[in-house]
DRENMIDO-425408 format. One record per atom (N, C-alpha, C): x, y, z. Coordinates in steps of 0.02 Angstrom, whole numbers, padded with zeros to 5 digits, always signed. Last residue first. Layout:
BEGIN
XYZ...
***
This chain:
BEGIN
-04793+07343+00941-04838+07372+00909-04891+07336+00843-04689+07259+00953-04740+07257+01000-04806+07281+00961-04604+07264+00850-04632+07189+00863-04693+07188+00896-04586+07375+00838-04609+07354+00781-04641+07292+00783-04508+07400+00964-04590+07435+00947-04621+07405+00884-04383+07334+00926-04419+07313+00980-04513+07333+00973-04332+07422+00830-04350+07353+00816-04411+07331+00865-04329+07525+00911-04364+07534+00845-04381+07466+00818-04225+07493+00995-04280+07515+01021-04344+07511+00960-04117+07490+00895-04154+07423+00944-04216+07440+00959-04109+07597+00860-04129+07553+00814-04130+07485+00843-04044+07677+00971-04113+07700+00953-04141+07641+00891-03929+07611+00993-03976+07597+01033-04050+07625+01008-03850+07643+00879-03884+07555+00887-03941+07560+00928-03852+07781+00896-03878+07754+00825-03911+07670+00829-03802+07774+01021-03848+07819+01007-03875+07793+00944-03655+07733+00963-03696+07684+01018-03773+07719+01028-03608+07821+00890-03632+07751+00852-03680+07729+00904-03596+07918+00978-03628+07953+00914-03652+07863+00884-03590+07858+01144-03554+07896+01086-03611+07898+01028-03678+07907+01292-03665+07855+01262-03627+07905+01190-03689+08031+01374-03653+07968+01381-03618+07943+01333-03800+08115+01322-03753+08131+01364-03672+08090+01371-03922+08086+01301-03883+08111+01242-03810+08121+01269-04033+07980+01366-03990+08024+01375-03935+08037+01320-04219+07970+01379-04162+07963+01349-04098+08002+01355-04359+07913+01459-04315+07970+01462-04248+07940+01420-04523+07876+01401-04455+07842+01413-04411+07917+01425-04713+07836+01431-04630+07892+01406-04585+07847+01429-04851+07832+01442-04803+07780+01401-04735+07817+01381-04897+07922+01582-04904+07918+01505-04850+07852+01489-04889+07939+01712-04932+07882+01700-04945+07874+01616-04747+07932+01813-04766+07966+01744-04821+07913+01732-04650+07920+01914-04729+07908+01932-04761+07944+01857-04532+07870+01861-04538+07953+01897-04617+07979+01912-04543+07752+01831-04502+07755+01892-04510+07840+01917-04618+07760+01721-04658+07738+01773-04607+07754+01826-04529+07792+01596-04568+07852+01651-04592+07825+01709-04380+07708+01602-04445+07711+01575-04491+07759+01627-04230+07740+01527-04270+07739+01591-04344+07743+01588-04130+07609+01456-04177+07663+01446-04193+07675+01531-03999+07522+01387-04014+07539+01437-04055+07598+01448-03975+07365+01288-03985+07446+01285-04020+07464+01354-03944+07225+01266-03904+07278+01293-03902+07341+01289-04075+07167+01243-04028+07177+01188-03957+07233+01206-04120+07164+01379-04092+07083+01340-04056+07112+01278-04149+07298+01383-04104+07272+01428-04066+07191+01397-04260+07284+01307-04213+07342+01289-04141+07306+01320-04350+07198+01364-04317+07186+01300-04258+07235+01283-04374+07288+01475-04336+07210+01489-04315+07195+01420-04434+07402+01422-04368+07402+01466-04341+07335+01477-04547+07333+01371-04490+07375+01345-04439+07378+01356-04610+07282+01486-04593+07238+01437-04541+07267+01386-04649+07405+01545-04613+07353+01580-04574+07301+01537-04726+07467+01465-04668+07489+01471-04616+07429+01513-04833+07418+01347-04810+07391+01414-04744+07419+01422-04924+07571+01296-04887+07526+01296-04864+07489+01356-05024+07676+01201-05009+07667+01266-04973+07580+01262-04947+07777+01080-05004+07720+01103-04967+07700+01174-04857+07882+01064-04920+07877+01046-04978+07831+01071-04736+07907+01190-04756+07863+01146-04835+07872+01129-04614+08027+01218-04693+07996+01244-04720+07961+01187-04467+08066+01289-04499+08036+01235-04565+08006+01244-04366+08169+01327-04413+08148+01364-04464+08125+01293-04195+08193+01323-04243+08197+01293-04299+08159+01324-04047+08262+01440-04104+08219+01422-04148+08241+01357-03989+08359+01498-03938+08300+01477-03972+08247+01428-03981+08539+01473-03996+08467+01515-03951+08427+01483-04078+08630+01352-04021+08616+01409-04038+08543+01424-04176+08625+01270-04157+08690+01255-04088+08691+01314-04245+08477+01193-04220+08519+01246-04165+08571+01229-04370+08465+01091-04304+08476+01081-04287+08513+01133-04498+08338+01122-04479+08413+01115-04401+08426+01112-04594+08209+01046-04541+08219+01106-04519+08311+01082-04679+08058+01010-04652+08135+01009-04617+08150+01069-04679+07891+00919-04686+07948+00971-04666+08005+00951-04691+07825+00810-04720+07785+00873-04718+07841+00934-04640+07880+00697-04711+07863+00691-04731+07845+00748-04502+07918+00745-04562+07967+00725-04645+07945+00727-04404+07847+00757-04464+07829+00795-04532+07888+00792-04309+07865+00641-04332+07795+00653-04403+07794+00707-04291+08006+00644-04294+07952+00567-04319+07892+00593-04309+08067+00743-04351+08087+00688-04372+08034+00616-04211+08000+00820-04278+07993+00827-04323+08015+00784-04104+08054+00752-04112+07983+00757-04182+07976+00765-04101+08189+00767-04115+08166+00707-04125+08088+00704-04092+08180+00920-04157+08205+00891-04171+08172+00814-03966+08145+00911-04019+08110+00949-04067+08117+00924-03903+08260+00867-03899+08195+00823-03953+08140+00851-03929+08357+00946-03952+08360+00880-03952+08305+00850-03867+08310+01065-03936+08321+01066-03952+08311+01001-03735+08320+00996-03754+08252+01025-03825+08255+01034-03715+08448+01003-03702+08408+00922-03731+08336+00947-03731+08493+01123-03771+08520+01059-03784+08474+01005-03612+08437+01168-03692+08417+01200-03731+08434+01156-03514+08502+01130-03525+08430+01119-03605+08407+01125-03533+08643+01182-03532+08626+01104-03528+08553+01082-03533+08625+01324-03598+08631+01283-03608+08630+01194-03405+08581+01341-03453+08536+01346-03525+08565+01320-03329+08695+01306-03309+08632+01267-03386+08583+01279-03383+08786+01416-03393+08803+01341-03394+08732+01288-03364+08723+01524-03422+08728+01507-03425+08732+01434-03212+08735+01522-03233+08678+01512-03319+08661+01498-03216+08879+01543-03196+08844+01480-03223+08790+01462-03277+08866+01669-03305+08908+01624-03269+08866+01547-03159+08815+01727-03228+08775+01751-03262+08820+01677-03028+08882+01736-03058+08822+01683-03119+08792+01675-03032+08994+01804-03065+09006+01741-03079+08940+01698-02980+08987+01927-02928+08977+01865-02963+08999+01804-03095+08962+02014-03038+09020+02031-03006+09024+01948-03136+08824+01978-03182+08898+01967-03123+08963+01982-03015+08729+01985-03067+08749+01930-03109+08818+01906-03004+08761+02130-02953+08792+02072-02994+08785+02015-03123+08708+02186-03105+08764+02205-03058+08809+02152-03106+08584+02140-03172+08609+02117-03156+08695+02120-03001+08531+02236-03004+08528+02143-03047+08573+02114-03047+08562+02356-02995+08610+02332-02988+08607+02251-03157+08466+02357-03163+08533+02368-03114+08578+02344-03085+08342+02351-03126+08376+02290-03136+08443+02305-03000+08346+02465-02968+08345+02400-03016+08378+02334-03113+08327+02563-03067+08410+02558-03039+08403+02491-03256+08270+02543-03199+08264+02519-03154+08319+02520-03393+08340+02654-03357+08311+02594-03287+08318+02584-03417+08307+02826-03403+08364+02768-03392+08306+02724-03482+08232+02941-03434+08275+02958-03404+08313+02888-03594+08140+02927-03527+08127+02886-03479+08176+02898-03687+08160+03034-03686+08103+02977-03629+08093+02971-03683+08280+03103-03710+08214+03151-03716+08151+03100-03664+08382+03029-03607+08359+03064-03607+08300+03099-03778+08398+02963-03719+08372+02927-03676+08331+02976-03849+08472+03074-03870+08397+03054-03819+08358+03016-03767+08591+03077-03762+08537+03126-03806+08471+03118-03809+08628+02937-03721+08612+02952-03733+08559+03006-03934+08650+02970-03920+08601+02920-03843+08590+02918-03914+08772+03052-03959+08718+03078-03924+08659+03029-03832+08852+02969-03817+08847+03040-03853+08780+03052-03919+08867+02857-03876+08855+02853-03833+08810+02904-04032+08944+02943-04040+08878+02916-03976+08841+02892-03966+09053+02983-03972+09021+03020-04008+08955+03003-03944+09117+02835-03880+09092+02872-03894+09053+02936-04041+09058+02702-04039+09096+02761-03969+09076+02806-03951+08975+02567-04005+08986+02607-04009+09032+02657-03874+08836+02476-03867+08903+02495-03939+08921+02515-03792+08695+02456-03834+08724+02469-03829+08799+02490-03695+08609+02329-03697+08663+02372-03771+08668+02385-03573+08470+02285-03624+08527+02272-03635+08571+02328-03467+08342+02246-03474+08407+02269-03533+08447+02242-03424+08212+02208-03460+08208+02258-03470+08300+02285-03327+08164+02107-03301+08203+02149-03353+08220+02212-03420+08083+02033-03378+08046+02080-03347+08101+02124-03484+08164+01931-03520+08142+01992-03477+08105+02052-03396+08289+01851-03392+08221+01870-03440+08201+01936-03468+08420+01785-03391+08401+01786-03391+08320+01791-03601+08432+01776-03546+08474+01730-03494+08459+01737-03648+08347+01874-03677+08346+01807-03635+08387+01761-03594+08382+01987-03595+08324+01965-03612+08324+01913-03592+08516+02045-03557+08497+01995-03545+08424+01968-03740+08585+02093-03704+08523+02101-03641+08536+02035-03875+08673+02201-03842+08663+02142-03770+08604+02143-03999+08743+02277-03966+08676+02282-03934+08692+02204-04078+08857+02403-04065+08846+02329-03989+08778+02324-04212+08902+02463-04169+08858+02478-04149+08847+02403-04308+09047+02487-04291+08994+02456-04239+08964+02471-04349+09160+02558-04395+09110+02550-04371+09034+02530-04277+09284+02585-04271+09228+02605-04300+09155+02603-04332+09393+02515-04347+09382+02582-04334+09320+02610-04309+09417+02382-04268+09445+02428-04297+09434+02493-04283+09300+02241-04301+09297+02318-04261+09355+02354-04229+09301+02112-04296+09347+02121-04306+09345+02198-04140+09205+02128-04114+09272+02105-04155+09322+02126-04214+09089+02154-04179+09118+02198-04148+09188+02193-04241+09065+02026-04304+09071+02060-04272+09130+02128-04135+09107+01908-04149+09056+01967-04215+09090+02007-04174+09181+01756-04132+09176+01808-04160+09134+01871-04188+09071+01598-04212+09129+01652-04166+09123+01716-04040+08999+01519-04120+09002+01542-04127+09060+01594-03929+09057+01386-03958+09030+01458-04022+09049+01480-03955+08977+01219-03959+09035+01268-03967+09018+01338-03913+08831+01202-03908+08890+01148-03912+08961+01187-03881+08740+01316-03859+08731+01249-03864+08787+01183-03847+08763+01475-03876+08772+01423-03838+08760+01367-03799+08705+01599-03787+08661+01527-03840+08684+01487-03810+08758+01714-03746+08782+01665-03752+08744+01601-03935+08704+01771-03917+08779+01746-03865+08782+01710-03949+08585+01837-03930+08570+01759-03915+08630+01736-03976+08599+01978-03902+08566+01956-03905+08570+01881-04075+08658+02055-04054+08696+01999-03991+08656+01964-04202+08655+02150-04163+08610+02133-04138+08633+02065-04278+08750+02285-04241+08741+02219-04194+08698+02193-04405+08737+02394-04335+08714+02398-04310+08705+02299-04485+08861+02462-04466+08834+02415-04400+08823+02425-04625+08889+02583-04564+08887+02577-04554+08844+02504-04762+08990+02564-04765+08921+02559-04671+08918+02552-04858+09093+02603-04804+09080+02655-04777+09010+02636-04934+09131+02522-04949+09079+02566-04906+09060+02600-04857+09249+02449-04926+09257+02490-04940+09193+02528-04748+09172+02409-04750+09220+02464-04814+09229+02513-04821+09095+02312-04780+09057+02376-04769+09098+02424-04840+09206+02230-04892+09178+02265-04874+09121+02321-04715+09249+02196-04776+09302+02223-04833+09249+02246-04658+09133+02127-04634+09160+02195-04691+09203+02219-04748+09116+02014-04745+09056+02067-04706+09099+02140-04721+09247+01944-04796+09233+01972-04790+09180+02031-04590+09224+01929-04599+09294+01956-04682+09271+01990-04600+09113+01843-04551+09119+01900-04589+09170+01937-04672+09153+01735-04691+09109+01766-04660+09097+01832-04590+09247+01669-04639+09283+01694-04677+09216+01751-04486+09158+01635-04471+09219+01681-04534+09234+01707-04544+08993+01624-04519+09048+01600-04514+09111+01655-04476+08831+01672-04506+08886+01661-04484+08966+01650-04434+08706+01553-04399+08766+01596-04460+08808+01605-04413+08525+01532-04451+08589+01523-04421+08651+01582-04368+08399+01548-04344+08456+01518-04364+08503+01534-04430+08285+01607-04463+08319+01561-04417+08371+01516-04365+08225+01728-04355+08199+01673-04383+08243+01615-04291+08367+01780-04279+08310+01768-04337+08258+01774-04289+08525+01679-04319+08490+01728-04307+08411+01708-04229+08641+01646-04206+08594+01619-04225+08525+01655-04284+08723+01804-04250+08739+01750-04201+08667+01713-04353+08685+01914-04386+08733+01863-04343+08737+01805-04391+08578+02014-04339+08583+01966-04364+08628+01915-04458+08604+02196-04459+08605+02114-04387+08612+02082-04544+08577+02332-04486+08549+02296-04503+08572+02208-04623+08670+02447-04637+08636+02370-04561+08632+02342-04713+08626+02615-04651+08649+02568-04667+08638+02501-04776+08662+02763-04781+08638+02691-04715+08670+02656-04781+08685+02895-04780+08613+02882-04803+08610+02817-04770+08821+02901-04746+08790+02936-04736+08711+02936-04944+08836+02868-04885+08872+02882-04847+08830+02911-05013+08732+02753-05017+08740+02821-04938+08762+02836-05114+08762+02614-05043+08766+02645-05061+08768+02715-05233+08670+02498-05220+08711+02548-05153+08707+02593-05233+08704+02319-05209+08656+02384-05212+08703+02440-05235+08759+02188-05293+08737+02228-05293+08703+02301-05100+08779+02168-05136+08835+02225-05193+08817+02229-05064+08678+02084-05039+08686+02145-05078+08728+02194-05137+08690+01982-05158+08637+02010-05110+08642+02077-05094+08813+01918-05169+08817+01931-05171+08752+01975-04954+08778+01895-04964+08828+01950-05047+08815+01971-04872+08639+01834-04940+08669+01830-04963+08714+01899-04722+08656+01790-04745+08649+01840-04823+08684+01826-04698+08670+01609-04682+08669+01677-04736+08642+01728-04755+08666+01479-04726+08726+01516-04702+08729+01590-04798+08542+01471-04751+08572+01428-04721+08621+01434-04822+08500+01639-04850+08488+01566-04795+08533+01526-04836+08406+01783-04810+08456+01742-04809+08435+01674-04939+08398+01934-04931+08379+01871-04881+08448+01831-04893+08371+02105-04909+08421+02056-04896+08415+01986-04943+08277+02225-04898+08281+02158-04930+08331+02125-04881+08269+02391-04947+08290+02347-04902+08313+02279-04847+08169+02532-04834+08196+02484-04885+08227+02416-04822+08192+02700-04876+08173+02642-04848+08223+02584-04717+08096+02810-04734+08157+02773-04783+08126+02711-04685+07971+02864-04732+08037+02896-04750+08087+02858-04598+07912+02794-04667+07895+02790-04721+07935+02809-04475+08049+02721-04497+07994+02774-04563+07972+02750-04408+08045+02563-04455+08080+02622-04479+08031+02652-04344+07984+02456-04313+08042+02503-04354+08053+02550-04330+07855+02377-04371+07862+02437-04316+07913+02478-04327+07886+02195-04300+07871+02268-04336+07882+02318-04398+07924+02101-04375+07857+02089-04332+07844+02147-04444+08048+02124-04501+07988+02133-04459+07903+02127-04364+08126+02072-04359+08112+02149-04425+08061+02171-04382+08151+01957-04313+08103+01972-04342+08088+02027-04543+08174+01902-04493+08190+01930-04451+08148+01957-04704+08206+01821-04653+08154+01842-04602+08196+01885-04732+08304+01963-04744+08237+01935-04760+08247+01861-04673+08408+02094-04680+08395+02027-04680+08320+02019-04728+08419+02270-04684+08380+02225-04703+08375+02169-04751+08454+02424-04789+08476+02361-04718+08467+02310-04778+08393+02580-04724+08409+02534-04756+08404+02464-04822+08421+02732-04836+08405+02659-04798+08434+02608-04765+08349+02881-04764+08390+02833-04798+08380+02781-04739+08238+02975-04828+08261+02950-04826+08319+02901-04617+08307+03038-04649+08248+03033-04721+08278+03019-04551+08456+02960-04575+08424+03026-04604+08357+02991-04407+08502+02888-04460+08488+02894-04483+08439+02945-04249+08512+02913-04297+08564+02929-04370+08538+02933-04178+08389+02935-04162+08446+02966-04198+08519+02978-04228+08312+02835-04217+08277+02910-04213+08333+02957-04237+08362+02711-04289+08328+02743-04285+08311+02814-04124+08428+02704-04183+08487+02732-04238+08440+02744-04053+08317+02685-04040+08356+02755-04081+08410+02759-04092+08282+02567-04097+08246+02633-04075+08281+02691-04041+08388+02480-04128+08364+02497-04138+08319+02544-03895+08359+02493-03934+08432+02508-04012+08416+02520-03894+08245+02430-03876+08243+02511-03907+08306+02533-03919+08268+02302-03976+08211+02351-03954+08238+02419-03820+08344+02266-03885+08384+02275-03930+08332+02311-03652+08319+02356-03701+08319+02283-03781+08327+02315-03612+08332+02484-03582+08284+02432-03637+08272+02372-03586+08523+02505-03629+08457+02518-03592+08399+02461-03566+08670+02590-03549+08601+02541-03581+08551+02561-03678+08796+02618-03655+08743+02647-03635+08690+02586-03676+08980+02642-03669+08932+02592-03637+08856+02626-03673+09091+02714-03730+09068+02694-03743+09004+02643-03549+09125+02694-03572+09107+02775-03648+09066+02761-03521+09189+02580-03506+09107+02600-03532+09072+02670-03697+09271+02523-03615+09262+02561-03595+09185+02579-03766+09271+02380-03766+09220+02438-03686+09244+02468-03856+09330+02260-03814+09356+02309-03810+09327+02370-03875+09289+02095-03895+09267+02154-03840+09289+02215-03861+09309+01972-03913+09368+02003-03903+09345+02072-03768+09236+01900-03833+09202+01890-03883+09242+01934-03646+09266+01957-03665+09285+01885-03724+09263+01875-03658+09235+02094-03668+09301+02069-03672+09326+02007-03629+09102+02102-03695+09121+02095-03706+09194+02074-03485+09134+02098-03504+09087+02048-03588+09104+02038-03462+09194+02214-03445+09229+02148-03476+09181+02095-03491+09070+02299-03515+09127+02312-03511+09184+02237-03384+08968+02256-03473+08972+02239-03510+09018+02249-03287+09041+02308-03293+09040+02242-03363+09020+02217-03306+09039+02450-03302+09107+02405-03305+09093+02335-03311+08899+02468-03373+08934+02471-03367+09015+02439-03178+08868+02452-03209+08852+02395-03292+08889+02410-03116+08936+02554-03103+08959+02486-03149+08931+02434-03167+08860+02660-03195+08924+02654-03187+08959+02572-03248+08691+02630-03176+08743+02632-03212+08808+02621-03387+08668+02742-03350+08670+02693-03286+08706+02686-03466+08657+02862-03484+08707+02811-03460+08689+02748-03384+08582+02945-03453+08560+02936-03479+08592+02867-03243+08632+02984-03311+08644+03027-03375+08621+02997-03152+08480+02983-03173+08536+02954-03216+08558+02985-03072+08363+02992-03145+08361+02985-03176+08423+02942-02906+08368+02926-02947+08369+02965-03035+08365+02951-02774+08354+02841-02847+08318+02812-02880+08318+02876-02681+08489+02796-02706+08443+02842-02770+08410+02807-02633+08567+02685-02603+08568+02757-02613+08513+02792-02621+08579+02515-02641+08533+02566-02598+08549+02622-02581+08661+02422-02619+08695+02475-02629+08643+02523-02526+08560+02310-02469+08632+02354-02520+08653+02415-02638+08514+02278-02585+08464+02312-02531+08513+02351-02703+08612+02181-02726+08594+02247-02672+08551+02295-02608+08615+02061-02613+08667+02121-02638+08656+02185-02635+08477+02041-02561+08491+02044-02568+08562+02081-02762+08467+02011-02740+08436+02052-02671+08451+02077-02796+08569+01898-02798+08590+01977-02776+08544+02024-02714+08486+01805-02694+08556+01824-02697+08572+01892-02805+08371+01802-02725+08365+01810-02704+08432+01833-02920+08436+01773-02922+08398+01828-02852+08385+01845-02870+08486+01640-02896+08524+01688-02901+08506+01758-02869+08368+01580-02806+08416+01584-02820+08469+01637-03012+08301+01577-02940+08269+01605-02885+08320+01624-03160+08330+01601-03085+08383+01594-03038+08357+01613-03255+08217+01503-03231+08238+01564-03166+08280+01567-03293+08196+01368-03325+08260+01396-03289+08254+01487-03287+08050+01364-03246+08105+01301-03272+08174+01332-03355+07991+01460-03279+07999+01450-03247+08052+01421-03517+08084+01489-03480+08034+01444-03402+08035+01465-03595+08163+01621-03556+08171+01550-03517+08096+01546-03752+08086+01660-03689+08115+01696-03661+08126+01603-03876+08006+01688-03887+08068+01690-03817+08086+01712-03895+07852+01571-03858+07888+01613-03864+07958+01617-03970+07791+01484-03996+07813+01544-03966+07853+01585-03912+07725+01370-03962+07778+01364-03988+07809+01407-03773+07642+01347-03801+07684+01402-03836+07748+01376-03759+07496+01295-03769+07564+01279-03804+07590+01313-03647+07383+01404-03731+07410+01378-03711+07476+01355-03520+07339+01430-03547+07316+01358-03613+07339+01365-03490+07416+01546-03468+07436+01486-03486+07411+01433-03606+07450+01688-03576+07390+01642-03553+07423+01569-03652+07520+01766-03586+07519+01773-03550+07461+01716-03795+07524+01753-03742+07588+01720-03678+07576+01740-03831+07406+01820-03798+07406+01736-03793+07460+01700-03875+07449+01916-03823+07385+01934-03796+07400+01867-03981+07551+01914-03901+07561+01966-03865+07530+01944-04056+07463+01854-04034+07523+01811-03971+07544+01849-04108+07395+01978-04082+07354+01896-04032+07407+01865-04169+07482+02054-04113+07429+02053-04083+07411+02016-04265+07519+01969-04214+07576+01988-04150+07538+02010-04347+07408+01956-04314+07436+01896-04271+07477+01903-04382+07369+02096-04345+07328+02050-04300+07361+01988-04369+07544+02193-04408+07477+02153-04357+07439+02108-04260+07528+02332-04283+07564+02284-04338+07508+02253-04331+07501+02501-04284+07474+02450-04316+07511+02392-04320+07610+02644-04348+07564+02607-04318+07541+02541-04258+07640+02792-04248+07668+02725-04286+07607+02683-04281+07584+02915-04323+07633+02914-04317+07669+02823-04312+07392+02907-04279+07452+02901-04324+07521+02886-04385+07275+02863-04403+07324+02911-04360+07382+02932-04300+07204+02775-04358+07228+02754-04405+07264+02813-04181+07178+02850-04178+07231+02792-04248+07253+02786-04224+07078+02929-04213+07145+02958-04218+07199+02907-04250+06966+02841-04281+06993+02871-04279+07078+02897-04110+06963+02798-04147+06966+02748-04225+06998+02787-04055+06932+02910-04030+06969+02905-04087+07000+02838-04074+06824+03058-04114+06842+02981-04105+06905+02958-03948+06768+03130-03980+06817+03132-04023+06792+03056-03950+06571+03146-03918+06635+03141-03969+06698+03136-04018+06461+03256-04021+06483+03212-03973+06557+03185-03950+06334+03346-03967+06405+03347-03964+06438+03297-03904+06214+03322-03970+06214+03340-03995+06281+03347-03774+06168+03200-03801+06198+03257-03879+06218+03256-03749+06127+03077-03698+06104+03132-03739+06128+03197-03800+06198+02985-03813+06131+02988-03797+06093+03051-03783+06321+03025-03836+06329+03038-03850+06235+03041-03637+06329+02962-03645+06339+03042-03724+06317+03056-03660+06291+02837-03606+06251+02878-03635+06243+02950-03839+06369+02781-03744+06365+02770-03715+06316+02834-03963+06359+02699-03923+06350+02749-03856+06365+02721-04035+06444+02583-04066+06417+02635-04031+06380+02697-04020+06559+02476-03964+06523+02510-04018+06506+02574-04101+06558+02312-04099+06580+02386-04055+06531+02429-04134+06597+02153-04118+06538+02196-04105+06586+02259-04307+06651+02092-04231+06654+02091-04217+06593+02124-04441+06683+02047-04405+06721+02087-04331+06709+02101-04510+06581+01986-04512+06646+01951-04479+06699+02007-04491+06457+02117-04515+06468+02049-04536+06555+02030-04330+06465+02194-04403+06485+02207-04430+06501+02146-04210+06336+02231-04246+06383+02200-04312+06406+02209-04089+06347+02363-04157+06304+02334-04188+06375+02290-03936+06291+02452-03979+06324+02394-04045+06291+02379-03882+06174+02522-03848+06260+02532-03902+06304+02495-03876+06049+02492-03935+06074+02540-03918+06143+02565-03812+05985+02388-03786+06003+02470-03820+06026+02506-03907+06016+02285-03891+05955+02305-03854+05939+02371-03849+06150+02270-03915+06145+02284-03920+06062+02315-03720+06128+02214-03734+06177+02272-03799+06151+02305-03761+06065+02093-03724+06035+02138-03723+06072+02203-03826+06158+02033-03865+06098+02050-03810+06070+02090-03729+06267+02006-03791+06278+02041-03823+06203+02075-03650+06195+01908-03625+06211+01976-03690+06230+02017-03759+06186+01808-03704+06117+01829-03688+06139+01887-03765+06313+01775-03841+06282+01809-03800+06216+01841-03652+06359+01734-03677+06394+01785-03723+06351+01820-03636+06300+01603-03592+06266+01659-03616+06297+01726-03735+06352+01561-03765+06288+01549-03705+06255+01617-03708+06481+01513-03771+06463+01572-03758+06384+01582-03537+06474+01482-03596+06476+01470-03638+06474+01521-03417+06593+01564-03432+06523+01541-03498+06538+01521-03345+06703+01636-03334+06693+01577-03361+06632+01529-03369+06735+01759-03328+06669+01751-03312+06681+01669-03474+06843+01742-03410+06839+01792-03339+06792+01781-03557+06788+01663-03525+06847+01640-03461+06852+01680-03613+06680+01735-03575+06668+01682-03538+06719+01658-03669+06762+01840-03619+06721+01861-03583+06699+01792-03765+06841+01770-03713+06875+01805-03653+06836+01805-03850+06739+01729-03817+06763+01673-03752+06813+01709-03902+06685+01843-03863+06632+01812-03794+06688+01765-03890+06811+01977-03929+06765+01915-03871+06735+01877-03834+06801+02132-03828+06822+02085-03877+06770+02011-03962+06737+02269-03891+06729+02234-03906+06757+02168-04042+06810+02415-04036+06772+02327-03973+06787+02314-04026+06758+02580-04016+06793+02517-04020+06760+02450-04067+06660+02679-04115+06701+02648-04114+06761+02583-03917+06661+02751-03973+06629+02733-04039+06675+02720-03786+06772+02649-03820+06744+02718-03894+06696+02688-03660+06770+02578-03712+06759+02565-03751+06717+02640-03556+06805+02668-03559+06851+02624-03618+06849+02594-03514+06701+02750-03563+06752+02773-03588+06797+02738-03417+06597+02722-03392+06671+02746-03455+06707+02766-03499+06510+02654-03469+06489+02717-03443+06545+02742-03551+06588+02549-03598+06543+02595-03564+06551+02655-03433+06593+02472-03482+06640+02481-03529+06621+02560-03385+06457+02458-03343+06496+02495-03390+06571+02522-03475+06403+02379-03477+06384+02449-03442+06423+02478-03455+06483+02268-03517+06501+02303-03533+06468+02371-03321+06444+02226-03341+06510+02242-03411+06520+02279-03348+06301+02202-03308+06327+02258-03311+06388+02299-03432+06330+02086-03452+06277+02160-03412+06307+02213-03335+06381+01998-03399+06408+02017-03421+06384+02084-03251+06269+01990-03219+06337+02022-03286+06378+02040-03330+06175+01924-03298+06175+02007-03280+06229+02020-03345+06219+01815-03398+06210+01845-03381+06207+01913-03224+06229+01762-03229+06301+01775-03303+06280+01818-03089+06118+01831-03147+06121+01784-03184+06185+01817-02924+06187+01866-02991+06160+01894-03050+06168+01846-02831+06260+01827-02839+06192+01790-02908+06160+01813-02903+06426+01830-02830+06382+01831-02866+06313+01798-02920+06589+01774-02949+06534+01767-02874+06482+01796-02980+06751+01842-02924+06718+01831-02937+06642+01840-03127+06823+01795-03096+06797+01845-03036+06750+01810-03183+06960+01716-03178+06884+01707-03137+06868+01753
***
């Protein structure tokens, strides 16, 4: 809420909007925030906001579009000059990177809100953040800081050594020179798409997959969607396709798959690797949830079975510690890592040095493993509680499988329903869920997270979903 003075609140909003337009923060053609967002910002009701908007409309700066919103149509400069300003709104429409779908943009905005029950977030909640461990690691790291130079692009050598030893626990033998520190798994995936894959390449991608909710692949690449069932990737569907040597690749999330939570068995992994080797199909393995097993460790990574350098392996500490640290890694053949290091140096020159030192200390001291033990215990309790809530309140409406790891439960409704409507009504009731359509799922499904919301919030959220369903069905 903004600091209020003696000026009537509707006039404060008017002055604020005029200033946004005058300073070029709201350019011609841009859509202004919703009445609800402005009302929350100033701590007023919507009628006050409407009054302010009507005043600015009367001045010729704003115009409403039915069913769309309110847009800036003029500014002081355009009123006084015959030369029109740049049309930034039009320029962004033709950018190389397309916009996310509206639902994904809305989820991204709402996930920062404290007044919303977060059943969507793919990150650990505040009670799972390792406060004491981070404090101790920070003190140790501060002693080691010598400079804050760019580095060589590969990442801190000490951290890469620790990641190398961490990987050995899962059967992966990779030297530090074959490891690239990245700013999260998505950066690793982006580096691969722009640094290795050719224009016109065919990318085989699980469906549903969280990667469908972002625009990762350039338009010049062909995406082939391979269904995921209760056992994971359907290999019979994958190997019906024709693979072009050096122009095809498989992206796969085989362990606690996001969003379906499935895990490929050891036998499936061996079969997949053997067939991909036969067809010379490179594999990009996204394994960011591996450390979040809740009962028993999952089967070894595909990379642990790889003896021919066929797999690029991606991991991250965003899911196990905190996404704000922005530290992950990419492991693969040394020449590939050199190539991706070069691509990386053309973009941002490396991840935060301080974050790298923090992670290194957490790994080297054993604090990371101790933290994981605490996280697994609490996540297990929260998962069991959400399953109990679903059985009690949503059993007649949907089905699901109890996940053995990760952060989510994949809920599939028994009847076809309007997920857009369910999503919007949940938002209106201050509950945020992830609808299955953002992952390119054709079923009526939602992804619920048990990692962030409190026990009380999970119960409130499930009861809201139940009430909406009872009115819809």
